[in-house]
N, C-alpha and C positions, 0 to 999 in steps of 0.2 A: 397439512392435511394430506399432500401428496408425499412428504416425507415418511408420515406414520405409515401409508400404503405400502410403501416401497421396503421400510422395515418389516412389517408384517410377510410381504413376500421373501424376504430374504430368510426370515425366521423358518417360513414352512418348508423349502429349498432344505434347510439344513436339519428338519425334522424329517425329511425323506432319505435321509441316509443314516438312519438308525441302523443298529447293527444288532442283530438277534443274540438274546443270552436265555438261559434256562429264566422259567417263571415261576408261578407257583401253585395255584389252582389249576392241577393239570400242568399245562403250558400256558395260562393264561395270568397274567400281572393280577394280583390283588385288588388291585387298586394305580390310578394314574395320578402322578403330582404328588407333593409332600404332606397336602392337608389331608387328603384322601386316604392316603398311603399310612401316615401318621396314626390315624383314627380307624386302623383295623380293615382298609378298604371299602369304608362304610361312605354312603353319599347320596342314598336312594332317597331318602327323605331329608338329608341336611347336607347338601352341597356347599363346600365354601369356596369356591372359584369355576371361572369358565371351565376349566378343565374338567374337574370332578363332574361339574352338572352334566357335561354333554356324555363324559362316560357312563356314568350310573343312572341317569334320568332326566333326557332333556326337557321336561315339566320342571325341573328345580333352577332351570334359567329364571323363571318369574319370581326365586328366591334372592336375585341378585339385584342390588342397585347401581344404576348410572351404567358406565362402562367399562371395561377393564380390558385389561391385555397381562395374559401370563404366560412365563416362558418356565419352563422346570427339565432339571435333568437328573438322570439315573445313575449313579455310579454300581453297578449289578457285579457281583463276585460270588457267581456258584463254587462249589466245591464235590467235584464227581469222583466217586472211585468204583473201581469193579474190582473183581475178583471170577475166573472159572475156573473149575478143578474137572477136565475131562480127560480122555484119550487123546494120545497123537496120532496123525493120518485120517484118511477117509473123511475128508473136511471138518476132523475136529481138531481144535487150537491148542489140547495140551492144558497144561496148566498154567497161571498167568494172573498175575493182578498188576493195576496200575492208576494213575491219579491222572484224570482227563487233563491236556495241557492247555484247554481253553482257561485263562485267566480271571478275565472282567470285560466288560460290555458298557457301554455310552447306550441308555436309552432316554432319547428327548421327548418335549411333550411341549407341545403350542396350544394357547387357546385365547379365542377374542371375542368378547361378547356387548352387545349395544341394544338398547331397547329402541323398539320403531315406533311405538307409541305408549298410551299409559296400560295398554293390555296385552301389548305383544314385546317379545324379547327376541332379538336373531343372535345366534351365536356360532364359531366355528372353531374346529380343533383339528389337530394332528397327533399323534400318538403313536408309539409303539405300544401294543399290547398283548403279545404274545410271542414265544420263542423257544428253543431249547437244543440240544446238542451237545456232543461230546466229540473230543479227537484224540485217537489213543495211537495215530499215525508212528511217530518216529519211536516210539517204545518198541511197538508192537509187530508191525510189518517190516523192520531190518530184523526180527529174528525169528519170522516166519511166523509166528504164533495168532495172528489174527486174520483168518483167511476171510471175514466179513467186509475188510479194510472197513472199519469202525469211525468214519469222519461224516458225522451227520449234523447238519443245519435245517434249523426252521425258524422263519421270522415272519409277524404280521405287524403290518404297518395300516392303520386307518384315517381318512382323512371324512369330518365329520360335520357339514352343516346341520343346522336344528333351529327350528324357532319353538317359541314356547306363546301360549295364549292363557290368560288368567280372567276367570270371573266369579268375583265371590271370593268363596274360600277355595275352590275349584282352578285347579291348571292343569293344563294338558300339554304334551309336546312331541314333537315328533323329528326324527335325524335320520339321511339318508348315511348309509356306510358304504366307503367308497376304500376298497380293500387291495393292499398289494401284498403277495404273499410270496418268499423266495424260500426256495428249497434246494439242498444240496446232499448228498447221502453219498457222496465218495464219486460219482460220474461225470459231476461239473455243474451249476449252478442253473436250475429252473426256476423259471418265475411268472406269473400271472397275475390276472385283477378279478374280483367279483364286486357286488352291488348287494345291498341289502337295507335292513330298516331297522330304527330302533325307536320304540315307542315309548312314553310313558305317561302317568298322572301322578298328580299332588292333590293332596288334599291339609288344609290348617285348620284343627279344632282346638280353639283356645292356644295352650304353651304346647299343643302336640302338632308335629306333622306327619304325614302318612304318605309313602309314595309306592307306586307299582310300576314294572318296566318290563320291556319286552323286547327282547333282539331276535330278529330272523336268523336263519343258519346261511352262511355264505359258501359258496361252493367253488373250490379252486383247483384246477386242475394242471397237474403239473406233467408235463410230456419228457421224455427221455430222461428220466427220475432215475432209474435203479434198475437192475437187471434182476427182477424176483424168482422167475424162473431157470435160473442159472445156466442157460444154454451158451454163455462163456465167450470167447473169442474166437471160435473155431469155424468150420464149415456150417455147422448146424444154427451158429449164432443170428437171432431174428430180431438185434437189436434191444436198445433200451427200453423199460415199460413204461407206463403212463401211470399216474396215482393221482386220482382225486381224493382232494384233502380239505375238508368242509370246518370251517369254523363254527361250532356249533351253534345251537340256537340256545336262550337263556331267557328265564322268568326270574324277577327278583321283586321283593317286599323288602319295604324300612319304613321305621319309625323313627321318631326324635322327639325330645322332651327339652322344653328351653325353660321351665317353670322355675330353676333355680336363678338366683342373680348369678351372673358372671359365669356361669357353667353350661355345658349344651350335651346331651346324651344320645347317642345315636345304637341303631342296632339294624343288620340286615341279614338278609338269607334269601339267597338264589341258586336254583337249580339249571346246571349246565349239562345240553344235551351231547354229551362223549359216546353215548350207547346208540344214538342214533345219528352220528356226523360220520359220514364217508370217510375212510382212509382210520379213523381211530375204531372204529367200530370193529373194521377188519384186523386190527391189530391190540384186538379184543378190551378196549376200555370201556369202562363202565359210567352209566349217567353219576354227575357227581352233587351233592348236596352241601354248600359251602354256606357257614355261620359265621357272621363279624360283629364285634362291639367295640365302640370308640367313645371317647370323653375327651372333651376340652374345657378348659379351665382359662380365662383373662385375670392374673393375677393382678395385672395393672393396665391401664389405657393403652400400653403400647407391646407389653407382652404377651404371648399365646403359649400353652402349653396343651402338647394332646398325647394320647397313648390307646393303644387298642391291640386286639386280640383277632385273631382270623383260623380258621378251622375248616378244611374240607378233607375226608376221607381221601388216601389216594386212589384215582380211578382205575389202576392197573390191574385186572385180573390175576392171580397166581394160579398156573397151571404146573404142578405139581404131577410127575409119570407122564409126562408129557412121550409122545412117541418119537421114539430118537430117529427111527427109519423111514417115518409117516412123510405126507403132503400137507401141506394148507393150503387153500385158495385165500389169494388175495387180489379181490376184483379182477376174476377171471383168467389168471397166472396161479400154476400149481408152484409154491415153495415149499423147501424140503422144511420140513417143522424144527428142526434143530434150528436151522438159518434163521427161520419164523422168530424162535422166539429166544434166540440172540439177539436179532434186529430188535425186536422192542425194549427185551429187559437192561441188554447193553447199551443198545444205540438211542434209546428216549427213553430214560427213566422220570419222567414226570410225576413222582410220588411224597415230596413234600405234603404235611398236613398241618403241624402247628405253627402259627408264625406270631412274633412277638412283636410291637410297634409303638414305638416313641415319636416326637417331634415337637418344633418349638417356630415361634413366628416372631416378628417384631416389625412392629410400625415405626418408620422411621419419617415418615410425614404421612398425612392424610390420603395420599396419593401413590405411597409407594411403602410395601412393605416385604421381606425378607424371609422365605420359609425355609424350614429345615427338617430332614425325616431320617430315622433309620428302622430298617428291617432286619430281623433275623428269623428266618426260616429253620427250624429244629432237625438236626438229621433225622432220615429215614433212611431205612433200605428195605430192598425186596430181593427175595431168593427163591428159587425155583431148582428143584430136583428132580432128575428121573435116572434112575440106575446110577451109573459111574461119574454121573454129569450134576455139575451145580454151578448155574449162574448167580450172578449176584451184584446187586449195584446198589451205592448210597450216595444219597444229596443232601447236602445242609447249602443254604444260601444267606448271604449276609448283603445288604443293600444301603446305598447313601444316596438322601436325594436333595435336591437344591433349586429351588425356585423363587422368582421375584414377582411379584403382582404389582402392576403398573393400573393406577386409577385415575378416569380423565372425564 
């Protein structure tokens, strides 16, 4: 037992070293772990392991039998491109196009669940859940074409202990979100912590399962993150500014059907509150509705095949004909409107919408299974134009998942 605890502690330490990467629904991963992500990110009513149960709906822990330990890793490879058509001088960068130099990221996830008694299950998980960023430094700063120093990073790591309780066909669950968020907008790393909660319920009706979940907003304050009001380094410089960047509230509903032999069908819909989240609403993100479908089949006792689809309309508003000489307020600081639009369109293009997913699992024994997953987010472009200025970003994503599931 002591050895198992030591291994788990080491695994959580590794998970804490997660590196940020672009995500998918806005800047949130569509799902965590290869089983959920391979099924389009679904899991509110049909979790497949401890990781996906805690992430999607803690009440789903009641659907898992026995104790299990999950380790998963994602190799995330976004391709981000930008193009700017603008005059040179006066804070304008001139004409340029480039590909972000951020090539790939590693995103770990750890999960553990165990029954407390016949009615209650306990679980704990740690995972990277969101992140985005670009890096145009080498190509643009050396040619003086990037006055905004466009090197941006945001990543969010969550540690979530959770518990579920089942009585009859009804199960309820709750988890405590312990967030670690790190951000760097070119002025150095700023990080902080936040607390929140995730609540869930599930109901079994014959071959059907239904789930409902809610995640509270979690507000993180980043001090000395960026010079939004552009006072510069001269005598009038009044320091780098603070930005409150809130992980948005979410509500979701899911349904699954297991009435066909060897098949599982699942569907989720969730609402992400970008439009009311501090930081995101300041940069004109809108609330987002995400739809997800997943299917699973077991052609043999050992092999499992999965596929899915996920769609969420881009949350970034398009501001054509913005005032090039105007000012835009960002949490009490007046930011030049051109720099504001440049910052959010070129620096944070969380715009992909359609995702296709596939995966497979193989049970080497009743105690050990290997799961693999693949996700492709189709390329999406955002373009804004005002007079002689055009700002354009394009994002596509590819991800590969590997997961190990140990039952004991």
